[in-house]
N, CA, C, O and the ligand as a Tripos MOL2 file, in Angstrom:
@<TRIPOS>MOLECULE
protein
  313   311    79     0     0
PROTEIN
NO_CHARGES

@<TRIPOS>ATOM
      1 N         255.8870   39.9360   51.8490 N.3       1 MET1
      2 CA        255.4650   40.2280   50.3650 C.3       1 MET1
      3 C         253.9760   40.2670   50.0260 C.2       1 MET1
      4 O         253.4830   41.1000   49.2650 O.2       1 MET1
      5 N         253.3470   39.3710   50.6040 N.am      2 LYS2
      6 CA        251.7790   39.2470   50.4980 C.3       2 LYS2
      7 C         251.1800   40.4690   51.0820 C.2       2 LYS2
      8 O         250.2220   41.0030   50.5230 O.2       2 LYS2
      9 N         251.6940   40.9450   52.1820 N.am      3 TYR3
     10 CA        251.0920   42.2360   52.7950 C.3       3 TYR3
     11 C         251.2680   43.4350   51.8780 C.2       3 TYR3
     12 O         250.3430   44.2170   51.6560 O.2       3 TYR3
     13 N         252.5240   43.5620   51.3320 N.am      4 LEU4
     14 CA        252.7460   44.6150   50.4590 C.3       4 LEU4
     15 C         251.8270   44.7320   49.3490 C.2       4 LEU4
     16 O         251.4530   45.8550   49.0090 O.2       4 LEU4
     17 N         251.4060   43.6600   48.7220 N.am      5 ILE5
     18 CA        250.5900   43.6120   47.5930 C.3       5 ILE5
     19 C         249.1450   44.1540   48.0240 C.2       5 ILE5
     20 O         248.5250   44.9820   47.3560 O.2       5 ILE5
     21 N         248.6670   43.5700   49.2590 N.am      6 TRP6
     22 CA        247.4370   44.0540   49.7710 C.3       6 TRP6
     23 C         247.4040   45.5770   50.1930 C.2       6 TRP6
     24 O         246.4060   46.2870   50.0730 O.2       6 TRP6
     25 N         248.6430   45.9980   50.7100 N.am      7 LEU7
     26 CA        248.7710   47.5920   50.8630 C.3       7 LEU7
     27 C         248.5500   48.2750   49.7340 C.2       7 LEU7
     28 O         247.7620   49.2210   49.7030 O.2       7 LEU7
     29 N         249.2580   47.8420   48.6420 N.am      8 LEU8
     30 CA        249.2390   48.4710   47.2610 C.3       8 LEU8
     31 C         247.7320   48.6100   46.8110 C.2       8 LEU8
     32 O         247.2640   49.6840   46.4360 O.2       8 LEU8
     33 N         247.0360   47.4730   46.8780 N.am      9 ILE9
     34 CA        245.6380   47.3120   46.4390 C.3       9 ILE9
     35 C         244.7740   48.2820   47.2110 C.2       9 ILE9
     36 O         243.8960   48.9030   46.6120 O.2       9 ILE9
     37 N         244.9870   48.4620   48.6080 N.am     10 VAL10
     38 CA        244.2430   49.3440   49.4230 C.3      10 VAL10
     39 C         244.4650   50.8050   49.0460 C.2      10 VAL10
     40 O         243.5570   51.6230   48.9030 O.2      10 VAL10
     41 N         245.7410   51.0420   48.9020 N.am     11 PHE11
     42 CA        246.1680   52.4850   48.3980 C.3      11 PHE11
     43 C         245.4850   52.7590   47.1030 C.2      11 PHE11
     44 O         244.7960   53.7680   46.9550 O.2      11 PHE11
     45 N         245.6580   51.9180   46.2100 N.am     12 ALA12
     46 CA        245.0690   52.0310   44.8150 C.3      12 ALA12
     47 C         243.6280   52.2930   44.9130 C.2      12 ALA12
     48 O         243.1650   53.2010   44.2230 O.2      12 ALA12
     49 N         242.8360   51.5900   45.7080 N.am     13 GLY13
     50 CA        241.5210   51.6530   45.9390 C.3      13 GLY13
     51 C         241.1210   53.1680   46.4200 C.2      13 GLY13
     52 O         240.2570   53.8660   45.8900 O.2      13 GLY13
     53 N         241.8740   53.4940   47.4490 N.am     14 ILE14
     54 CA        241.7370   54.9230   48.1890 C.3      14 ILE14
     55 C         241.9140   55.9560   47.0910 C.2      14 ILE14
     56 O         241.1130   56.8850   46.9810 O.2      14 ILE14
     57 N         242.9300   55.8100   46.2960 N.am     15 TRP15
     58 CA        243.2340   56.7950   45.2860 C.3      15 TRP15
     59 C         242.2820   56.7710   44.1860 C.2      15 TRP15
     60 O         242.0180   57.8480   43.6510 O.2      15 TRP15
     61 N         241.6970   55.6550   43.7460 N.am     16 TRP16
     62 CA        240.6980   55.5720   42.7640 C.3      16 TRP16
     63 C         239.3920   56.2000   43.2720 C.2      16 TRP16
     64 O         238.7200   56.8890   42.5040 O.2      16 TRP16
     65 N         238.9910   55.9740   44.6090 N.am     17 ILE17
     66 CA        237.8000   56.5590   45.1510 C.3      17 ILE17
     67 C         237.8750   58.0700   45.0970 C.2      17 ILE17
     68 O         236.9150   58.7650   44.7630 O.2      17 ILE17
     69 N         239.1680   58.5880   45.4720 N.am     18 ARG18
     70 CA        239.4000   60.0520   45.5410 C.3      18 ARG18
     71 C         239.2180   60.6170   44.1650 C.2      18 ARG18
     72 O         238.5850   61.6630   44.0240 O.2      18 ARG18
     73 N         239.7300   59.9930   43.1580 N.am     19 GLN19
     74 CA        239.6810   60.3510   41.7990 C.3      19 GLN19
     75 C         238.2690   60.6090   41.3360 C.2      19 GLN19
     76 O         237.9200   61.6300   40.7450 O.2      19 GLN19
     77 N         237.4320   59.5280   41.6770 N.am     20 GLN20
     78 CA        235.9930   59.3970   41.3530 C.3      20 GLN20
     79 C         235.2080   60.6450   42.0510 C.2      20 GLN20
     80 O         234.2520   61.2140   41.5250 O.2      20 GLN20
     81 N         235.6920   60.9350   43.1520 N.am     21 ARG21
     82 CA        234.8090   61.9470   43.9150 C.3      21 ARG21
     83 C         235.4330   63.4290   43.4950 C.2      21 ARG21
     84 O         234.7100   64.4230   43.5630 O.2      21 ARG21
     85 N         236.6060   63.5090   43.1240 N.am     22 GLN22
     86 CA        237.1340   64.9800   42.8290 C.3      22 GLN22
     87 C         236.7520   65.3540   41.3920 C.2      22 GLN22
     88 O         236.5470   66.5400   41.1350 O.2      22 GLN22
     89 N         236.6420   64.3920   40.4140 N.am     23 THR23
     90 CA        236.4270   64.7450   39.1550 C.3      23 THR23
     91 C         235.1420   65.5040   38.8360 C.2      23 THR23
     92 O         235.1810   66.4650   38.0690 O.2      23 THR23
     93 N         233.9390   65.0760   39.4360 N.am     24 PRO24
     94 CA        232.7360   65.7510   39.0060 C.3      24 PRO24
     95 C         232.6320   67.0900   39.7100 C.2      24 PRO24
     96 O         232.0730   68.0320   39.1470 O.2      24 PRO24
     97 N         233.1370   67.2030   40.8890 N.am     25 SER25
     98 CA        233.1000   68.5810   41.6640 C.3      25 SER25
     99 C         234.0890   69.6150   40.9230 C.2      25 SER25
    100 O         233.7660   70.7980   40.8150 O.2      25 SER25
    101 N         235.2380   69.1490   40.4460 N.am     26 ASP26
    102 CA        236.0540   70.0320   39.6630 C.3      26 ASP26
    103 C         235.3450   70.4670   38.3390 C.2      26 ASP26
    104 O         235.4290   71.6220   37.9230 O.2      26 ASP26
    105 N         234.6910   69.5520   37.7400 N.am     27 ASP27
    106 CA        233.9870   69.8720   36.4430 C.3      27 ASP27
    107 C         233.0840   71.1100   36.6550 C.2      27 ASP27
    108 O         233.1720   72.1460   35.9960 O.2      27 ASP27
    109 N         232.1640   70.8660   37.7030 N.am     28 THR28
    110 CA        231.0870   71.8750   37.9870 C.3      28 THR28
    111 C         231.6970   73.1640   38.3600 C.2      28 THR28
    112 O         231.1910   74.2150   37.9650 O.2      28 THR28
    113 N         232.6960   73.1480   39.0560 N.am     29 ARG29
    114 CA        233.3160   74.3760   39.5270 C.3      29 ARG29
    115 C         233.8830   75.1560   38.3140 C.2      29 ARG29
    116 O         233.7530   76.3780   38.2580 O.2      29 ARG29
    117 N         234.5050   74.4610   37.3550 N.am     30 ASP30
    118 CA        234.9600   75.0290   36.0820 C.3      30 ASP30
    119 C         233.7870   75.6130   35.3540 C.2      30 ASP30
    120 O         233.9210   76.7350   34.8660 O.2      30 ASP30
    121 N         232.7080   75.0030   35.2350 N.am     31 GLN31
    122 CA        231.4450   75.3300   34.5340 C.3      31 GLN31
    123 C         230.9700   76.5920   35.0170 C.2      31 GLN31
    124 O         230.7170   77.5070   34.2340 O.2      31 GLN31
    125 N         230.8120   76.7190   36.4520 N.am     32 THR32
    126 CA        230.2480   77.8070   37.1190 C.3      32 THR32
    127 C         231.1720   79.0150   36.9800 C.2      32 THR32
    128 O         230.6650   80.1290   36.8510 O.2      32 THR32
    129 N         232.5550   78.8550   36.9990 N.am     33 ASP33
    130 CA        233.4620   79.8650   36.7170 C.3      33 ASP33
    131 C         233.3010   80.5600   35.4930 C.2      33 ASP33
    132 O         233.3010   81.7910   35.4630 O.2      33 ASP33
    133 N         233.1410   79.7410   34.3110 N.am     34 LYS34
    134 CA        232.9750   80.0840   32.9960 C.3      34 LYS34
    135 C         231.5840   80.8720   32.7450 C.2      34 LYS34
    136 O         231.4670   81.8030   31.9480 O.2      34 LYS34
    137 N         230.5700   80.3600   33.5370 N.am     35 ALA35
    138 CA        229.2230   80.9820   33.4980 C.3      35 ALA35
    139 C         229.1660   82.4120   34.0040 C.2      35 ALA35
    140 O         228.5570   83.3090   33.4210 O.2      35 ALA35
    141 N         229.9170   82.5700   35.2520 N.am     36 THR36
    142 CA        229.7710   83.7160   36.0460 C.3      36 THR36
    143 C         230.6570   84.9620   35.3830 C.2      36 THR36
    144 O         230.2830   86.1350   35.3970 O.2      36 THR36
    145 N         231.9180   84.4800   34.7930 N.am     37 ARG37
    146 CA        232.6920   85.5910   34.2610 C.3      37 ARG37
    147 C         233.1620   85.0010   32.8780 C.2      37 ARG37
    148 O         234.1640   84.2860   32.8510 O.2      37 ARG37
    149 N         232.5370   85.2540   31.8580 N.am     38 PRO38
    150 CA        233.0610   84.8110   30.5360 C.3      38 PRO38
    151 C         233.8830   85.7960   29.9780 C.2      38 PRO38
    152 O         233.4390   86.8410   29.5010 O.2      38 PRO38
    153 N         235.2160   85.4590   30.0290 N.am     39 GLY39
    154 CA        236.1980   86.4250   29.4230 C.3      39 GLY39
    155 C         236.5240   87.5930   30.2380 C.2      39 GLY39
    156 O         237.0540   88.5690   29.7070 O.2      39 GLY39
    157 N         236.2290   87.5690   31.5790 N.am     40 GLY40
    158 CA        236.5470   88.7960   32.4070 C.3      40 GLY40
    159 C         235.3000   89.7460   32.4640 C.2      40 GLY40
    160 O         234.2720   89.5010   31.8330 O.2      40 GLY40
    161 N         235.4590   90.8260   33.2490 N.am     41 PRO41
    162 CA        234.4950   91.8710   33.3130 C.3      41 PRO41
    163 C         234.3380   92.6490   32.0430 C.2      41 PRO41
    164 O         235.3150   93.0190   31.3910 O.2      41 PRO41
    165 N         233.0960   92.8930   31.6960 N.am     42 GLN42
    166 CA        232.7220   93.7600   30.4120 C.3      42 GLN42
    167 C         232.5350   95.2350   30.7970 C.2      42 GLN42
    168 O         231.8470   95.5840   31.7570 O.2      42 GLN42
    169 N         233.1880   96.0720   29.9920 N.am     43 VAL43
    170 CA        232.8980   97.5330   30.1550 C.3      43 VAL43
    171 C         231.6750   97.7620   29.5090 C.2      43 VAL43
    172 O         231.5000   97.3460   28.3640 O.2      43 VAL43
    173 N         230.7570   98.4170   30.1600 N.am     44 MET44
    174 CA        229.3590   98.9050   29.6920 C.3      44 MET44
    175 C         229.4460  100.2290   29.3590 C.2      44 MET44
    176 O         230.0220  101.0130   30.1140 O.2      44 MET44
    177 N         228.8560  100.6530   28.1320 N.am     45 VAL45
    178 CA        228.8990  102.0710   27.6530 C.3      45 VAL45
    179 C         227.5110  102.3910   27.1800 C.2      45 VAL45
    180 O         226.8030  101.5430   26.6380 O.2      45 VAL45
    181 N         227.1100  103.7130   27.4080 N.am     46 PRO46
    182 CA        225.6590  103.9780   26.9830 C.3      46 PRO46
    183 C         225.7080  104.5220   25.4930 C.2      46 PRO46
    184 O         226.6180  105.1950   25.0090 O.2      46 PRO46
    185 N         224.6110  104.1210   24.8990 N.am     47 CYS47
    186 CA        224.3630  104.5700   23.5050 C.3      47 CYS47
    187 C         224.0950  106.0900   23.5780 C.2      47 CYS47
    188 O         223.3400  106.6110   24.4000 O.2      47 CYS47
    189 N         224.8310  106.7770   22.5780 N.am     48 ALA48
    190 CA        224.6730  108.3080   22.6120 C.3      48 ALA48
    191 C         223.3300  108.7240   22.0620 C.2      48 ALA48
    192 O         222.9310  109.8800   22.2020 O.2      48 ALA48
    193 N         222.6670  107.8450   21.4730 N.am     49 HIS49
    194 CA        221.2310  108.2040   20.8250 C.3      49 HIS49
    195 C         220.1820  107.8310   21.8920 C.2      49 HIS49
    196 O         219.5460  108.7280   22.4450 O.2      49 HIS49
    197 N         219.9790  106.5060   22.2030 N.am     50 CYS50
    198 CA        218.9570  106.1470   23.0520 C.3      50 CYS50
    199 C         219.2680  105.9000   24.5580 C.2      50 CYS50
    200 O         218.3720  105.7470   25.3890 O.2      50 CYS50
    201 N         220.6860  105.8690   24.8760 N.am     51 GLY51
    202 CA        221.1020  105.7170   26.2270 C.3      51 GLY51
    203 C         221.1000  104.3360   26.8430 C.2      51 GLY51
    204 O         221.3380  104.1310   28.0330 O.2      51 GLY51
    205 N         220.8010  103.3610   25.9140 N.am     52 VAL52
    206 CA        220.8550  101.9520   26.3360 C.3      52 VAL52
    207 C         222.3450  101.5230   26.6110 C.2      52 VAL52
    208 O         223.2660  101.8660   25.8700 O.2      52 VAL52
    209 N         222.5090  100.7450   27.7380 N.am     53 HIS53
    210 CA        223.9480  100.2790   27.9420 C.3      53 HIS53
    211 C         224.1740   98.9860   27.2780 C.2      53 HIS53
    212 O         223.3200   98.1010   27.2360 O.2      53 HIS53
    213 N         225.3760   98.8990   26.7480 N.am     54 LEU54
    214 CA        225.8510   97.6300   26.0210 C.3      54 LEU54
    215 C         227.2480   97.5370   26.2560 C.2      54 LEU54
    216 O         227.8780   98.5330   26.6100 O.2      54 LEU54
    217 N         227.8820   96.2490   26.0640 N.am     55 PRO55
    218 CA        229.3090   95.9190   26.1640 C.3      55 PRO55
    219 C         229.9610   96.7630   25.1080 C.2      55 PRO55
    220 O         229.4450   96.9100   24.0010 O.2      55 PRO55
    221 N         231.1260   97.3320   25.4640 N.am     56 LYS56
    222 CA        231.8710   98.1960   24.6720 C.3      56 LYS56
    223 C         232.3880   97.5580   23.4400 C.2      56 LYS56
    224 O         232.6260   98.2170   22.4280 O.2      56 LYS56
    225 N         232.5730   96.2030   23.5280 N.am     57 SER57
    226 CA        233.1210   95.4720   22.3720 C.3      57 SER57
    227 C         231.9740   95.3090   21.2990 C.2      57 SER57
    228 O         232.2790   95.0470   20.1350 O.2      57 SER57
    229 N         230.6040   95.4680   21.6970 N.am     58 GLU58
    230 CA        229.5300   95.4110   20.8060 C.3      58 GLU58
    231 C         229.1450   96.7940   20.3230 C.2      58 GLU58
    232 O         228.3500   96.8970   19.3890 O.2      58 GLU58
    233 N         229.6530   97.8400   20.8930 N.am     59 ALA59
    234 CA        229.1830   99.2260   20.4570 C.3      59 ALA59
    235 C         229.7560   99.6530   19.1960 C.2      59 ALA59
    236 O         230.8400   99.2080   18.8180 O.2      59 ALA59
    237 N         229.0560  100.5300   18.4980 N.am     60 ILE60
    238 CA        229.5750  101.1020   17.1870 C.3      60 ILE60
    239 C         230.0410  102.4910   17.3700 C.2      60 ILE60
    240 O         229.3280  103.3660   17.8620 O.2      60 ILE60
    241 N         231.3390  102.6890   16.9360 N.am     61 GLN61
    242 CA        231.9640  103.9820   17.2360 C.3      61 GLN61
    243 C         231.5720  104.9700   16.2660 C.2      61 GLN61
    244 O         231.7750  104.7310   15.0760 O.2      61 GLN61
    245 N         231.0120  106.0940   16.6400 N.am     62 GLY62
    246 CA        230.6840  107.1380   15.6930 C.3      62 GLY62
    247 C         231.5140  108.4290   16.0760 C.2      62 GLY62
    248 O         232.2740  108.3960   17.0440 O.2      62 GLY62
    249 N         231.3590  109.5570   15.3110 N.am     63 THR63
    250 CA        232.1360  110.6620   15.5460 C.3      63 THR63
    251 C         231.6760  111.4780   16.8510 C.2      63 THR63
    252 O         232.5100  112.2180   17.3740 O.2      63 THR63
    253 N         230.5300  111.3890   17.3420 N.am     64 GLN64
    254 CA        229.9340  111.7830   18.4230 C.3      64 GLN64
    255 C         229.9080  110.9540   19.6060 C.2      64 GLN64
    256 O         229.4850  111.3920   20.6760 O.2      64 GLN64
    257 N         230.3420  109.7730   19.4640 N.am     65 GLY65
    258 CA        230.3020  108.7960   20.6520 C.3      65 GLY65
    259 C         229.9900  107.4590   20.2200 C.2      65 GLY65
    260 O         230.1240  107.1560   19.0350 O.2      65 GLY65
    261 N         229.5800  106.6200   21.0900 N.am     66 LEU66
    262 CA        229.2780  105.1490   20.8860 C.3      66 LEU66
    263 C         227.7960  104.9430   20.7300 C.2      66 LEU66
    264 O         226.9850  105.6090   21.3740 O.2      66 LEU66
    265 N         227.4380  103.9720   19.8280 N.am     67 TYR67
    266 CA        226.0840  103.7090   19.6640 C.3      67 TYR67
    267 C         225.7780  102.2140   19.6990 C.2      67 TYR67
    268 O         226.6060  101.3460   19.4220 O.2      67 TYR67
    269 N         224.5100  101.9890   20.0650 N.am     68 CYS68
    270 CA        224.1160  100.4570   20.2290 C.3      68 CYS68
    271 C         223.8780   99.8400   18.8990 C.2      68 CYS68
    272 O         223.9620   98.6150   18.8180 O.2      68 CYS68
    273 N         223.5870  100.5540   17.8320 N.am     69 SER69
    274 CA        223.3970  100.1320   16.5160 C.3      69 SER69
    275 C         223.7800  101.0310   15.4620 C.2      69 SER69
    276 O         223.9460  102.2240   15.7180 O.2      69 SER69
    277 N         223.9550  100.5220   14.1630 N.am     70 GLU70
    278 CA        224.2710  101.3290   13.0880 C.3      70 GLU70
    279 C         223.2290  102.3950   12.7300 C.2      70 GLU70
    280 O         223.5190  103.5080   12.2920 O.2      70 GLU70
    281 N         221.8850  101.9090   12.9770 N.am     71 ALA71
    282 CA        220.8190  102.7770   12.7320 C.3      71 ALA71
    283 C         220.7740  103.9760   13.6490 C.2      71 ALA71
    284 O         220.4860  105.0880   13.2070 O.2      71 ALA71
    285 N         221.0650  103.7570   14.9730 N.am     72 HIS72
    286 CA        221.0600  104.8920   15.9730 C.3      72 HIS72
    287 C         222.3610  105.9110   15.6240 C.2      72 HIS72
    288 O         222.3130  107.1220   15.8430 O.2      72 HIS72
    289 N         223.4220  105.2860   15.0990 N.am     73 ARG73
    290 CA        224.5380  106.1150   14.6250 C.3      73 ARG73
    291 C         224.2230  106.9620   13.6120 C.2      73 ARG73
    292 O         224.6530  108.1130   13.6790 O.2      73 ARG73
    293 N         223.4450  106.5680   12.5310 N.am     74 GLN74
    294 CA        223.0300  107.2390   11.3760 C.3      74 GLN74
    295 C         221.9630  108.3600   11.8960 C.2      74 GLN74
    296 O         222.0810  109.5370   11.5530 O.2      74 GLN74
    297 N         220.9030  107.9040   12.7590 N.am     75 ARG75
    298 CA        220.0160  108.9140   13.1840 C.3      75 ARG75
    299 C         220.6640  110.0860   13.9370 C.2      75 ARG75
    300 O         220.2130  111.2180   13.7650 O.2      75 ARG75
    301 N         221.6390  109.8830   14.7110 N.am     76 GLN76
    302 CA        222.2620  110.7970   15.6260 C.3      76 GLN76
    303 C         223.0390  111.7030   14.8440 C.2      76 GLN76
    304 O         222.9950  112.9180   15.0400 O.2      76 GLN76
    305 N         223.8050  111.1310   13.8980 N.am     77 GLU77
    306 CA        224.7870  111.9280   13.1500 C.3      77 GLU77
    307 C         224.5350  112.2590   11.8060 C.2      77 GLU77
    308 O         225.3750  112.8460   11.1240 O.2      77 GLU77
    309 N         223.1920  111.8450   11.2900 N.am     78 GLY78
    310 CA        222.6000  112.2820    9.9940 C.3      78 GLY78
    311 C         222.9920  111.4910    8.8620 C.2      78 GLY78
    312 O         222.5620  111.7630    7.7410 O.2      78 GLY78
    313 ZN        220.8140  103.2440   20.5990 Zn       79 ZN79
@<TRIPOS>BOND
     1     1     2 1
     2     2     3 1
     3     3     4 2
     4     3     5 am
     5     5     6 1
     6     6     7 1
     7     7     8 2
     8     7     9 am
     9     9    10 1
    10    10    11 1
    11    11    12 2
    12    11    13 am
    13    13    14 1
    14    14    15 1
    15    15    16 2
    16    15    17 am
    17    17    18 1
    18    18    19 1
    19    19    20 2
    20    19    21 am
    21    21    22 1
    22    22    23 1
    23    23    24 2
    24    23    25 am
    25    25    26 1
    26    26    27 1
    27    27    28 2
    28    27    29 am
    29    29    30 1
    30    30    31 1
    31    31    32 2
    32    31    33 am
    33    33    34 1
    34    34    35 1
    35    35    36 2
    36    35    37 am
    37    37    38 1
    38    38    39 1
    39    39    40 2
    40    39    41 am
    41    41    42 1
    42    42    43 1
    43    43    44 2
    44    43    45 am
    45    45    46 1
    46    46    47 1
    47    47    48 2
    48    47    49 am
    49    49    50 1
    50    50    51 1
    51    51    52 2
    52    51    53 am
    53    53    54 1
    54    54    55 1
    55    55    56 2
    56    55    57 am
    57    57    58 1
    58    58    59 1
    59    59    60 2
    60    59    61 am
    61    61    62 1
    62    62    63 1
    63    63    64 2
    64    63    65 am
    65    65    66 1
    66    66    67 1
    67    67    68 2
    68    67    69 am
    69    69    70 1
    70    70    71 1
    71    71    72 2
    72    71    73 am
    73    73    74 1
    74    74    75 1
    75    75    76 2
    76    75    77 am
    77    77    78 1
    78    78    79 1
    79    79    80 2
    80    79    81 am
    81    81    82 1
    82    82    83 1
    83    83    84 2
    84    83    85 am
    85    85    86 1
    86    86    87 1
    87    87    88 2
    88    87    89 am
    89    89    90 1
    90    90    91 1
    91    91    92 2
    92    91    93 am
    93    93    94 1
    94    94    95 1
    95    95    96 2
    96    95    97 am
    97    97    98 1
    98    98    99 1
    99    99   100 2
   100    99   101 am
   101   101   102 1
   102   102   103 1
   103   103   104 2
   104   103   105 am
   105   105   106 1
   106   106   107 1
   107   107   108 2
   108   107   109 am
   109   109   110 1
   110   110   111 1
   111   111   112 2
   112   111   113 am
   113   113   114 1
   114   114   115 1
   115   115   116 2
   116   115   117 am
   117   117   118 1
   118   118   119 1
   119   119   120 2
   120   119   121 am
   121   121   122 1
   122   122   123 1
   123   123   124 2
   124   123   125 am
   125   125   126 1
   126   126   127 1
   127   127   128 2
   128   127   129 am
   129   129   130 1
   130   130   131 1
   131   131   132 2
   132   131   133 am
   133   133   134 1
   134   134   135 1
   135   135   136 2
   136   135   137 am
   137   137   138 1
   138   138   139 1
   139   139   140 2
   140   139   141 am
   141   141   142 1
   142   142   143 1
   143   143   144 2
   144   143   145 am
   145   145   146 1
   146   146   147 1
   147   147   148 2
   148   147   149 am
   149   149   150 1
   150   150   151 1
   151   151   152 2
   152   151   153 am
   153   153   154 1
   154   154   155 1
   155   155   156 2
   156   155   157 am
   157   157   158 1
   158   158   159 1
   159   159   160 2
   160   159   161 am
   161   161   162 1
   162   162   163 1
   163   163   164 2
   164   163   165 am
   165   165   166 1
   166   166   167 1
   167   167   168 2
   168   167   169 am
   169   169   170 1
   170   170   171 1
   171   171   172 2
   172   171   173 am
   173   173   174 1
   174   174   175 1
   175   175   176 2
   176   175   177 am
   177   177   178 1
   178   178   179 1
   179   179   180 2
   180   179   181 am
   181   181   182 1
   182   182   183 1
   183   183   184 2
   184   183   185 am
   185   185   186 1
   186   186   187 1
   187   187   188 2
   188   187   189 am
   189   189   190 1
   190   190   191 1
   191   191   192 2
   192   191   193 am
   193   193   194 1
   194   194   195 1
   195   195   196 2
   196   195   197 am
   197   197   198 1
   198   198   199 1
   199   199   200 2
   200   199   201 am
   201   201   202 1
   202   202   203 1
   203   203   204 2
   204   203   205 am
   205   205   206 1
   206   206   207 1
   207   207   208 2
   208   207   209 am
   209   209   210 1
   210   210   211 1
   211   211   212 2
   212   211   213 am
   213   213   214 1
   214   214   215 1
   215   215   216 2
   216   215   217 am
   217   217   218 1
   218   218   219 1
   219   219   220 2
   220   219   221 am
   221   221   222 1
   222   222   223 1
   223   223   224 2
   224   223   225 am
   225   225   226 1
   226   226   227 1
   227   227   228 2
   228   227   229 am
   229   229   230 1
   230   230   231 1
   231   231   232 2
   232   231   233 am
   233   233   234 1
   234   234   235 1
   235   235   236 2
   236   235   237 am
   237   237   238 1
   238   238   239 1
   239   239   240 2
   240   239   241 am
   241   241   242 1
   242   242   243 1
   243   243   244 2
   244   243   245 am
   245   245   246 1
   246   246   247 1
   247   247   248 2
   248   247   249 am
   249   249   250 1
   250   250   251 1
   251   251   252 2
   252   251   253 am
   253   253   254 1
   254   254   255 1
   255   255   256 2
   256   255   257 am
   257   257   258 1
   258   258   259 1
   259   259   260 2
   260   259   261 am
   261   261   262 1
   262   262   263 1
   263   263   264 2
   264   263   265 am
   265   265   266 1
   266   266   267 1
   267   267   268 2
   268   267   269 am
   269   269   270 1
   270   270   271 1
   271   271   272 2
   272   271   273 am
   273   273   274 1
   274   274   275 1
   275   275   276 2
   276   275   277 am
   277   277   278 1
   278   278   279 1
   279   279   280 2
   280   279   281 am
   281   281   282 1
   282   282   283 1
   283   283   284 2
   284   283   285 am
   285   285   286 1
   286   286   287 1
   287   287   288 2
   288   287   289 am
   289   289   290 1
   290   290   291 1
   291   291   292 2
   292   291   293 am
   293   293   294 1
   294   294   295 1
   295   295   296 2
   296   295   297 am
   297   297   298 1
   298   298   299 1
   299   299   300 2
   300   299   301 am
   301   301   302 1
   302   302   303 1
   303   303   304 2
   304   303   305 am
   305   305   306 1
   306   306   307 1
   307   307   308 2
   308   307   309 am
   309   309   310 1
   310   310   311 1
   311   311   312 2
@<TRIPOS>SUBSTRUCTURE
     1 MET1         2 RESIDUE 1 A MET
     2 LYS2         6 RESIDUE 1 A LYS
     3 TYR3        10 RESIDUE 1 A TYR
     4 LEU4        14 RESIDUE 1 A LEU
     5 ILE5        18 RESIDUE 1 A ILE
     6 TRP6        22 RESIDUE 1 A TRP
     7 LEU7        26 RESIDUE 1 A LEU
     8 LEU8        30 RESIDUE 1 A LEU
     9 ILE9        34 RESIDUE 1 A ILE
    10 VAL10       38 RESIDUE 1 A VAL
    11 PHE11       42 RESIDUE 1 A PHE
    12 ALA12       46 RESIDUE 1 A ALA
    13 GLY13       50 RESIDUE 1 A GLY
    14 ILE14       54 RESIDUE 1 A ILE
    15 TRP15       58 RESIDUE 1 A TRP
    16 TRP16       62 RESIDUE 1 A TRP
    17 ILE17       66 RESIDUE 1 A ILE
    18 ARG18       70 RESIDUE 1 A ARG
    19 GLN19       74 RESIDUE 1 A GLN
    20 GLN20       78 RESIDUE 1 A GLN
    21 ARG21       82 RESIDUE 1 A ARG
    22 GLN22       86 RESIDUE 1 A GLN
    23 THR23       90 RESIDUE 1 A THR
    24 PRO24       94 RESIDUE 1 A PRO
    25 SER25       98 RESIDUE 1 A SER
    26 ASP26      102 RESIDUE 1 A ASP
    27 ASP27      106 RESIDUE 1 A ASP
    28 THR28      110 RESIDUE 1 A THR
    29 ARG29      114 RESIDUE 1 A ARG
    30 ASP30      118 RESIDUE 1 A ASP
    31 GLN31      122 RESIDUE 1 A GLN
    32 THR32      126 RESIDUE 1 A THR
    33 ASP33      130 RESIDUE 1 A ASP
    34 LYS34      134 RESIDUE 1 A LYS
    35 ALA35      138 RESIDUE 1 A ALA
    36 THR36      142 RESIDUE 1 A THR
    37 ARG37      146 RESIDUE 1 A ARG
    38 PRO38      150 RESIDUE 1 A PRO
    39 GLY39      154 RESIDUE 1 A GLY
    40 GLY40      158 RESIDUE 1 A GLY
    41 PRO41      162 RESIDUE 1 A PRO
    42 GLN42      166 RESIDUE 1 A GLN
    43 VAL43      170 RESIDUE 1 A VAL
    44 MET44      174 RESIDUE 1 A MET
    45 VAL45      178 RESIDUE 1 A VAL
    46 PRO46      182 RESIDUE 1 A PRO
    47 CYS47      186 RESIDUE 1 A CYS
    48 ALA48      190 RESIDUE 1 A ALA
    49 HIS49      194 RESIDUE 1 A HIS
    50 CYS50      198 RESIDUE 1 A CYS
    51 GLY51      202 RESIDUE 1 A GLY
    52 VAL52      206 RESIDUE 1 A VAL
    53 HIS53      210 RESIDUE 1 A HIS
    54 LEU54      214 RESIDUE 1 A LEU
    55 PRO55      218 RESIDUE 1 A PRO
    56 LYS56      222 RESIDUE 1 A LYS
    57 SER57      226 RESIDUE 1 A SER
    58 GLU58      230 RESIDUE 1 A GLU
    59 ALA59      234 RESIDUE 1 A ALA
    60 ILE60      238 RESIDUE 1 A ILE
    61 GLN61      242 RESIDUE 1 A GLN
    62 GLY62      246 RESIDUE 1 A GLY
    63 THR63      250 RESIDUE 1 A THR
    64 GLN64      254 RESIDUE 1 A GLN
    65 GLY65      258 RESIDUE 1 A GLY
    66 LEU66      262 RESIDUE 1 A LEU
    67 TYR67      266 RESIDUE 1 A TYR
    68 CYS68      270 RESIDUE 1 A CYS
    69 SER69      274 RESIDUE 1 A SER
    70 GLU70      278 RESIDUE 1 A GLU
    71 ALA71      282 RESIDUE 1 A ALA
    72 HIS72      286 RESIDUE 1 A HIS
    73 ARG73      290 RESIDUE 1 A ARG
    74 GLN74      294 RESIDUE 1 A GLN
    75 ARG75      298 RESIDUE 1 A ARG
    76 GLN76      302 RESIDUE 1 A GLN
    77 GLU77      306 RESIDUE 1 A GLU
    78 GLY78      310 RESIDUE 1 A GLY
    79 ZN79       313 GROUP 0 **** ****
């Protein structure tokens, strides 16, 4: 019975050390994943007025195409 208790303590120690080692590396891996691809790949579209590329989600839809800003939409479409 005495050996069993020691065995449990040794296994608990190994498990604890593994937890301590794994937790920081997992956290950094998650952070780099989020930094490299925030919400998946972005579709880039050119502004119909100045030609600058911007994410499609930030582009302004006009009758003649997509624009980088409301000012460029008004300049292009009058
Ligand atoms: Zn523009």
